[in-house]
N, C-alpha and C positions, 0 to 999 in steps of 0.2 A: 673548271678543270684546267690545271696548268698546261700550257702548250708543250713543256718538255715531257709531260706524261703521255700526252697524245702522240708526240713524235716518237717516243720510246715504243709505245704500243704498235704504231704503224711499222716501225722498223723490225721489231720482233715477230710480228704476224707475217709480214712480207717474207721474212727470212724462213720462217716455218714453212709457209706455203711454197716457196721455191724449192726447198729441200724435198717436200713431198712430191712436187711434180718432177723433179730430177730423178726420183726413184721409179718413175713410171716405165720408161722404155724397156727396162730389163724384163718386164712382164707382158710385153705387148706383141710378142712374135706371132701370136695366133690371129691378131686382128687384121683384116684385109680391107682394102678400099670398098670391095663389094659388100662386106659385112657392114661397114660404116655407113655406106649409102643406103643399104637395106633398112638399118635402124632408123635413120633420119626420114626415109621414105615412109616408114610405118608411123613415126611421130607426126609427120606433116599430114598423112592420110587421116589419122584419128583427129588432129586438130581441125582439119577442114570439115570432117563429119559433124563435130560439135558446133562449129561455126554455122553450118548449114542446117542444124537440128530445129531452130526455132524455139528452143527451150528458154525458160526464164534464166535471169542472170545467175541466181543462186544454184539452179540445176547445172548450168554451164560450168560454173566454178568447181562443183563437185566432180564433174567429168574431167576437168582439166587436172585436178588433183590425182585422179586415177591415172591419167596419162603420165604425169610427172612421176608417180611411184613406179609405174611399169617400165619406163624407158630412161629415167634419170638415175645417176649414181648418187641417191640421196645421202647416204652416210658420208661419202667424200665431200659432198657439197656442203653439208651441215658442218662438218669438222673444219673445212676451210673458212666458212663464214664465222665460226667461233673463235678460230685462230689460236693464239697462245693460251687464252683463257681455258681452252679444252683440257690442258694439262693438269689443271687443279679441279676439274669437274669429276665427280663420282660417276661410276658406270650408269647408275640410275639417273643422274642428271644428264648424262649424254644421250641416253635413250629418250628422256623426256624433251630435251632440246630438239633432237632429231624430228621427233613427232610435231612438236610446235612449229619448227622451221618449215616442214613439209606443208602444213596447212596455211602458214603465212605466205610461202611462195606461191602456192596454188591460188590463193585469194588475190594477191597482188598482181600477178601476171595473167591470171585467168580474166581479170577485169580488162587488162590490156589486150588480150586475144579476142575479147568480146567486140572490140572496135573493128575486127576484121570481118564482121558479118557482111555478107555480099561480095566478099573477096576470095582469094585463094593464096595458099603458099606453095611454091613450087621449088624442088631441089634442082639446083643448077650445076654445082661443081664439087669436086673433092680434092684435097690436097694433103700429102703426108706432112705431119709436124712431128716435133720430138715426142710429144705425149700421146700421139695416136694419129687421128685424122681431123682435119677441119673440113666440115661440109657446109657449103654456102647454099642458101635458099633465097628466093625472092618472094616478098609479100606484095600481091597486087590488090589494092583496096580500091573501092569505087570513089572517084573523085579525087584521088591522091596519086602522087608520083610513086612508083614501086620503090621499095627499100629492102635492104638485106636483113635476113635473119640467119646468123651463123651458129652451128652447133660444133662443139669439140667433143670428140668420141674417143674412148678408150675401153679396154677390156680388163682394167685393173681388178674389178670385182669378180672376174671369172666369166662375165658375160659382157657383150657390147652394151655400153650404156653411155649416154652423153654426160659430161660432168661440168659443162658450162655453155652459156649461150651469150651472143651478142645480138642486141636488137637495135638497129639503126647505129651500130658502132659502140653501143653502150655495153660494157662488160658486166654480166649479171653477178658473177661471183665477187668482183671487186666492189661493186655497188652495195651488195648485201653485207659484205664484210665491214664496210664503213657504217652502214645502217646498224647492224648488230652491235658494233663497237660503241656507237653513240647511245644505243638503248642501255647497254651494260653500264657505260660510264653514268648515265643518268640515274641508274639504280645502284650506284656506288659499288659496282663490281659484284653484285649479288646475282648469281646465276639463276636461282629460284625465281627471283623477281623478273629476270629477263624472260624466262619461259613463260611465266604468268602473263607478262605483257604481250608476248608474241601470240598467245592464245586469244587474248582480248581483241587484238587487232586483226586476227585472221577471218 
């Protein structure tokens, strides 16, 4: 794939994402620090329950997908990950991509959270940001130094939801936008093939 094409994709996708984020504050007046903290507290509480459940990996991943669907703004995250290519997707393709993306994220990050067995995640602080609130938590794992897990929360969908995460400083949305773009490029821009591949690796 020519580097100029990838550069153009990155530029256009970043511009679209920033435009979407810039529109958020006008709709966030109802969101409070208490609400944002409460949301992340619930997410962390549910994650800790799954970690402590002793279930199999596959069962844990199914539970993590339920947590993701309940607390994350899946539609916004999926559209962000798909970027400018979402403009040419049909409504049916967007629905199918969102479902495939949901399973893909739950599988990928559910496996990561499984590493937390024997540890805990604790909410630490909240900070107002342009798009809502940034809630920082600390993951304390056995035999490892504590590290940050940060959630970004908004109420753009009408309810408090998190729309991004940072694990050890790694931006989930930016990482997945790059991954999704690479898969789409590998499939020569075919959105249906992208959806099929996400389902296969979920």
